[in-house]
C-alpha positions in Angstrom: -2.0 -14.9 10.1 -5.6 -14.0 11.0 -8.1 -13.6 8.2 -8.1 -9.8 8.3 -4.5 -9.2 9.2 -3.0 -9.9 5.8 -5.3 -8.1 3.4 -3.6 -5.8 0.9 -0.1 -6.8 2.1 2.5 -6.4 -0.6 3.8 -9.9 0.0 0.7 -11.2 -1.5 1.4 -9.3 -4.7 5.2 -9.8 -5.0 4.6 -12.4 -7.7 3.3 -9.7 -10.0 6.7 -8.5 -10.9 6.3 -10.2 -14.2 3.9 -7.4 -15.1 6.8 -5.0 -15.5 7.3 -6.3 -19.1 3.7 -5.7 -20.1 2.8 -3.2 -22.8 1.2 -0.1 -21.3 -2.4 0.7 -22.1 -3.4 -2.6 -23.7 -6.4 -2.6 -26.1 -7.6 0.1 -28.4 -10.7 1.1 -30.4 -14.4 0.7 -29.7 -16.0 -2.5 -28.8 -18.6 -4.4 -26.7 -22.3 -3.9 -26.2 -24.7 -2.8 -23.5 -26.8 -6.0 -23.4 -30.3 -6.1 -22.1 -29.3 -5.5 -18.4 -29.9 -9.2 -17.4 -28.0 -12.5 -17.6 -24.6 -13.7 -16.3 -21.9 -11.2 -15.4 -18.4 -12.8 -15.6 -15.8 -11.3 -13.2 -12.2 -12.0 -12.5 -10.6 -11.9 -9.1 -7.7 -13.8 -7.6 -7.8 -16.5 -5.0 -7.0 -15.9 -1.4 -8.6 -13.5 1.2 -9.8 -11.0 -1.4 -11.5 -13.7 -3.5 -13.0 -15.2 -0.3 -14.4 -11.9 0.8 -15.8 -11.1 -2.6 -17.4 -14.5 -2.7 -19.6 -13.5 0.2 -20.6 -10.2 -1.6 -21.4 -12.1 -4.8 -23.6 -14.6 -2.9 -25.4 -11.7 -1.2 -26.0 -9.9 -4.5 -27.1 -13.0 -6.4 -29.6 -13.9 -3.7 -31.1 -10.4 -3.4 -30.7 -7.5 -5.9 -29.3 -9.8 -8.7 -32.2 -12.2 -8.3 -34.7 -9.2 -8.6 -32.9 -7.8 -11.7 -32.4 -11.2 -13.4 -28.6 -10.9 -13.1 -26.2 -13.5 -11.8 -22.5 -12.8 -11.1 -20.1 -15.7 -11.9 -16.7 -15.1 -10.4 -13.5 -16.8 -11.8 -10.5 -17.0 -9.6 -7.2 -16.9 -11.6 -3.9 -17.7 -9.9 -2.2 -15.0 -7.7 0.9 -15.5 -9.7 -0.4 -14.3 -13.1 -3.9 -12.8 -12.8 -2.8 -9.4 -14.2 -0.7 -10.9 -17.0 -3.6 -13.2 -18.1 -6.0 -10.2 -18.0 -3.5 -8.2 -20.1 -3.6 -11.0 -22.7 -7.4 -10.9 -22.8 -7.4 -7.1 -23.1 -4.9 -7.2 -26.0 -7.1 -9.7 -27.8 -10.2 -7.4 -27.2 -11.8 -10.5 -25.6 -15.4 -10.4 -24.2 -14.7 -13.5 -22.1 -14.9 -11.5 -18.9 -17.1 -8.5 -18.1 -15.3 -7.2 -14.9 -11.5 -7.2 -14.4 -9.5 -7.2 -11.2 -7.0 -4.2 -11.3 -5.1 -2.0 -8.9 -4.0 1.7 -8.6 -0.6 0.8 -9.9 -1.8 -0.7 -13.2 -5.1 1.0 -14.0 -3.2 3.5 -16.2 -1.6 0.7 -18.1 -4.9 -1.0 -18.7 -7.1 2.1 -19.3 -7.4 1.6 -23.1 -9.2 -1.7 -22.5 -11.5 -0.5 -19.8 -14.8 1.4 -19.9 -14.9 4.6 -17.8 -17.2 4.5 -14.8 -17.9 8.2 -14.4 -21.6 7.5 -14.3 -21.2 5.4 -11.1 -21.3 7.4 -7.9 -17.9 7.1 -6.1 -18.6 9.6 -3.3 -18.6 6.9 -0.6 -14.9 6.1 -1.1 -11.9 7.9 0.3 -11.2 10.6 -2.3 -7.5 9.5 -2.5 -8.6 5.9 -3.1 -11.0 6.9 -5.9 -8.5 9.3 -7.5 -5.8 6.6 -7.4 -8.0 4.8 -10.0 -8.5 7.8 -12.3 -6.6 8.2 -15.5 -6.8 11.3 -17.6 -9.6 12.6 -15.4 -11.8 9.6 -15.8 -12.8 7.0 -13.2 -11.7 3.6 -14.6 -12.1 1.4 -11.5 -13.8 1.1 -8.1 -11.8 0.4 -5.0 -12.0 -2.8 -3.0 -9.2 -3.2 -0.5 -7.1 -0.2 0.5 -3.4 -0.3 1.6 -1.6 2.2 3.7 1.2 2.5 6.2 1.7 3.2 9.9 4.5 3.7 12.4 4.1 0.5 14.5 6.0 0.8 17.7 6.5 -0.9 21.1 4.4 1.2 23.4 5.9 -0.3 26.5 9.4 0.7 25.5 8.6 4.2 24.3 6.5 4.9 27.3 9.4 3.7 29.5 11.7 6.1 27.8 9.3 9.0 28.1 8.7 8.3 31.8 12.3 7.8 32.9 14.6 10.9 33.5 17.8 8.8 33.2 16.7 7.3 29.9 15.8 10.8 28.7 19.3 12.1 29.4 20.8 9.1 27.6 18.5 9.9 24.6 19.5 13.5 24.5 23.2 12.6 24.5 22.6 10.2 21.6 20.5 12.8 19.8 23.5 15.2 20.0 25.8 12.6 18.5 23.4 11.7 15.7 22.0 15.2 14.8 24.6 17.5 16.2 22.1 19.0 18.7 20.4 17.8 21.8 16.8 16.7 21.4 14.3 15.4 24.0 12.3 12.3 23.2 8.8 12.8 21.9 5.6 10.6 21.7 5.6 8.8 18.4 2.6 10.8 17.3 4.9 13.8 17.2 7.9 12.3 15.5 9.5 13.9 12.4 12.2 12.0 10.4 15.0 13.3 12.7 13.1 11.8 15.7 12.8 8.5 13.8 16.5 8.5 13.2 17.5 9.2 16.8 15.0 6.7 18.1 16.5 4.1 15.8 19.9 4.8 17.3 18.7 4.9 20.9 17.0 1.5 20.6 20.0 -0.2 19.0 22.7 -2.0 21.0 25.4 -0.7 18.5 24.9 2.8 19.9 23.1 2.3 23.2 24.5 -0.7 25.2 21.5 -0.4 27.6 18.9 -0.8 24.8 16.2 -3.3 25.5 16.2 -4.3 21.8 19.0 -5.2 19.4 17.8 -2.9 16.7 15.8 0.3 16.7 14.0 -0.4 13.4 13.9 -2.5 10.3 13.9 -1.1 6.8 12.1 -2.7 3.9 15.1 -2.2 1.7 15.1 -5.2 -0.7 15.1 -4.4 -4.4 11.4 -4.8 -4.7 8.8 -2.4 -6.2 6.5 -2.6 -3.2 9.4 -1.3 -1.0 9.5 1.8 -3.2 5.9 2.4 -1.9 7.2 2.5 1.7 10.3 4.6 0.9 7.9 7.1 -0.9 6.5 8.0 2.5 9.9 9.4 3.5 10.1 11.2 0.1 6.6 12.7 0.3 7.1 13.4 4.1 10.2 15.4 3.4 8.3 17.5 0.8 9.4 15.6 -2.3 7.4 13.6 -5.0 8.0 11.8 -8.2 7.0 14.6 -10.5 6.6 18.4 -10.6 3.1 19.9 -10.8 3.4 19.9 -14.6 4.3 16.2 -14.7 8.1 16.4 -15.2 10.5 14.0 -13.5 11.4 15.4 -10.0 13.6 12.9 -8.2 17.0 14.5 -8.6 16.2 16.8 -5.7 17.5 17.6 -2.2 14.4 16.0 -0.7 15.0 12.7 -2.6 18.7 12.7 -1.6 17.8 13.2 2.0 15.2 10.5 1.9 17.8 8.0 0.5 20.4 9.2 3.0 18.1 8.5 6.0 17.9 4.8 5.0 21.6 4.7 4.4 22.5 6.3 7.8 20.3 3.9 9.7 21.6 0.8 7.8 25.3 1.7 7.9 25.2 2.6 11.6 23.7 -0.7 12.6 20.4 0.8 13.7 18.6 -1.9 11.7 19.4 -5.5 11.0 21.8 -6.2 8.1 18.9 -8.4 6.9 17.1 -5.2 5.9 18.8 -5.4 2.6 16.6 -8.4 1.8 13.6 -7.3 3.9 10.0 -6.7 2.8 6.6 -7.4 4.5 7.3 -10.9 6.0 10.7 -9.9 7.4 9.3 -6.7 8.9 6.5 -8.7 10.5 9.0 -11.2 11.9 11.4 -8.5 13.2 8.6 -6.9 15.2 7.3 -10.3 16.4 10.7 -11.2 17.7 10.8 -8.5 20.3 14.3 -7.4 19.1 13.0 -4.4 17.1 11.4 -1.3 18.6 9.5 0.1 15.7 9.0 0.1 11.9 7.1 1.8 9.1 4.8 -1.0 8.1 1.7 -1.9 6.1 -1.6 -1.7 8.0 -2.3 -5.3 7.1 0.3 -6.5 9.6 -1.1 -4.9 12.7 -3.8 -7.4 13.8 -1.4 -10.4 13.7 1.2 -8.5 15.7 -1.4 -8.1 18.5 -2.6 -11.7 18.3 -1.3 -13.8 21.2 -1.3 -17.0 19.2 0.9 -15.7 16.4 2.9 -13.0 18.2 3.2 -14.0 21.9 6.3 -11.9 22.6 4.7 -8.6 21.6 0.9 -9.0 21.5 -0.7 -6.1 23.4 2.5 -4.1 23.2 2.3 -2.8 19.6 0.7 0.5 19.0 0.1 2.7 15.9 1.1 6.2 15.1 1.2 8.3 11.9 4.2 7.9 9.7 6.7 10.6 10.5 6.3 13.4 8.1 2.5 12.7 8.1 2.3 11.1 4.6 1.2 7.6 3.9 1.1 5.9 0.6 -2.3 4.7 -0.5 -3.3 2.2 -3.2 -6.3 0.2 -3.9 -7.1 -3.2 -5.3 -10.1 -2.7 -7.5 -12.6 -3.8 -10.1 -13.1 -2.4 -13.6 -15.5 -2.8 -16.6 -14.1 -4.6 -19.7 -14.5 -2.2 -22.6 -15.2 -5.2 -24.8 -17.9 -6.7 -22.6 -21.2 -7.6 -24.4 -23.2 -7.2 -21.2 -22.2 -3.8 -19.8 -25.5 -2.8 -18.3 -25.8 -5.9 -16.1 -22.1 -5.5 -15.1 -22.7 -1.9 -14.2 -25.6 -2.9 -12.0 -23.2 -5.1 -9.9 -20.5 -2.4 -9.9 -23.1 0.1 -8.6 -24.0 -2.4 -5.9 -20.3 -2.6 -4.9 -20.1 1.2 -4.6 -22.7 1.1 -1.8 -21.8 0.9 1.9 -24.1 -2.1 2.4 -22.1 -4.2 0.0 -18.8 -3.2 1.4 -20.0 -4.0 4.9 -20.4 -7.5 3.8 -16.9 -7.4 2.3 -15.5 -6.1 5.6 -17.1 -8.8 7.6 -15.7 -11.4 5.3 -12.2 -10.1 5.7 -11.8 -7.2 3.4 -10.4 -3.7 4.2 -12.9 -1.5 2.2 -11.9 1.9 0.9 -15.0 3.5 2.5 -14.6 5.6 5.7 -18.2 5.0 6.7 -17.8 1.3 6.6 -14.5 1.2 8.4 -16.1 3.3 11.2 -19.2 1.1 11.4 -17.3 -2.2 11.3 -14.6 -1.3 13.8 -15.4 -4.4 15.8 -14.4 -6.6 12.9 -10.9 -5.3 12.7 -9.1 -3.3 15.4 -7.2 -1.2 12.8 -10.2 0.0 10.8 -10.7 3.3 12.7 -7.0 4.1 12.6 -6.9 3.4 8.8 -9.9 5.7 8.3 -8.4 8.7 10.2 -4.9 8.2 8.8 -5.9 8.1 5.2 -8.3 11.0 5.5 -5.6 13.3 6.9 -2.3 11.8 5.6 -3.0 9.7 2.5 -1.4 10.4 -0.9 -1.3 8.4 -4.1 1.6 8.7 -6.7 0.6 9.7 -10.2 -1.6 7.3 -12.2 0.4 6.7 -15.4 0.6 4.1 -18.2 3.9 3.0 -16.6 3.3 3.4 -12.9 4.0 -0.2 -12.2 7.3 -0.1 -14.1 8.2 3.1 -12.4 8.0 1.5 -9.0 10.2 -1.3 -10.2 12.8 0.9 -11.7 13.0 3.2 -8.7 13.6 0.2 -6.4 16.3 -1.1 -8.8 18.1 2.2 -8.8 17.6 3.3 -5.2 17.9 0.1 -3.2 21.7 -0.1 -3.4 21.9 3.4 -2.0 19.4 2.6 0.8 21.9 0.2 2.2 25.0 2.3 1.5 26.2 0.4 -1.6 25.8 3.5 -3.9 26.0 7.2 -3.4 22.6 8.9 -2.9 23.4 11.7 -5.4 24.2 9.1 -8.1 21.3 6.9 -7.2 18.7 9.7 -7.4 20.2 10.9 -10.7 19.9 7.5 -12.2 16.4 7.0 -10.8 15.4 10.4 -12.3 16.7 9.3 -15.7 14.7 6.1 -15.5 11.6 8.1 -14.5 12.1 10.6 -17.4 12.2 7.7 -19.9 9.1 6.1 -18.5 7.2 9.4 -18.5 7.8 9.9 -22.3 
């Protein structure tokens, strides 16, 4: 995988499932000190592409602004398997061992009691949805680094072929009538709603269309895995649903949630996706598109560059294009950095955090392989990564973030547990969303 292709992919974070047992909102009480604004700032990150990219930023800061201010950042890379659980232990002990923690949108609410609010640091350069995904009870607790989002990734050659061929169009309209009960003409992917997605999945599947150039229309990330909930949420939000009501009550036992589950079940049970979808996540989706046997998928932005790399994806390189997710809603979350409430050197740590909030620092991060949550940087550094401009426009218009709660991480996990059987037809949608709503109610208490 190319250096910039894999950033923020959920597969890199699957190992964090152990976090689901952590106590929400670790830490309590006052602590720490401001320091004299100089000295060593100790920061946690995890190894891999994010740590590598941050290493370049740290080197740049230490050689320039940090040198001028008498500050040196010292980065510690914990293992990817247990970075968050180790941080949770430090937080619970009110440790000052580290000044800056590595966090994410899905656990910042859980960690908030051990973090120092960053409301005095200007966050206006970030996507608003990225900054707000790191706010808890109206306070900014972390600053975004990498941003994750989704696209419809599709075989442009196949869709164009359908749209340009009258015979294929007639076949599509016939299949649409079978699937939806009404004739429907094919549309460009930029115009799809979820019914178009469903018909296209049928049309490009040999089980329904013996002339299909691909075995399956799509692949669903339907494994019982919390990161797959983030993908399914696009269907839920795109159909007008959400986790909660405006006043924060559980809101999954709804027609919108049932329809979102039913869409997956219909596609799976009709053979419009591989049976392997029941165990699919990021790598399997990537492999399905690379194989040439799948026409399209809702996928993480991190996968796009590799799919168009001739060395890694020779069958489809140059043929994969991007479109908005049908329903025009894409999940957004951010990997991030936060200030330890119990740090004894907060002023110096804040100087580095203020540096990270500037486009110049995030340009260094982008060039080193990151996907910064700053539209200005993504636009300016478009030559670094072909998907940057698409990410920028998509998040600006279609991005949403689920509620930031003490139990956000656990909610993702429980929803996957309750909904994934219904995604593949092993449970009734009505029963699944009722059970999921009960889990959500308990975790909202």
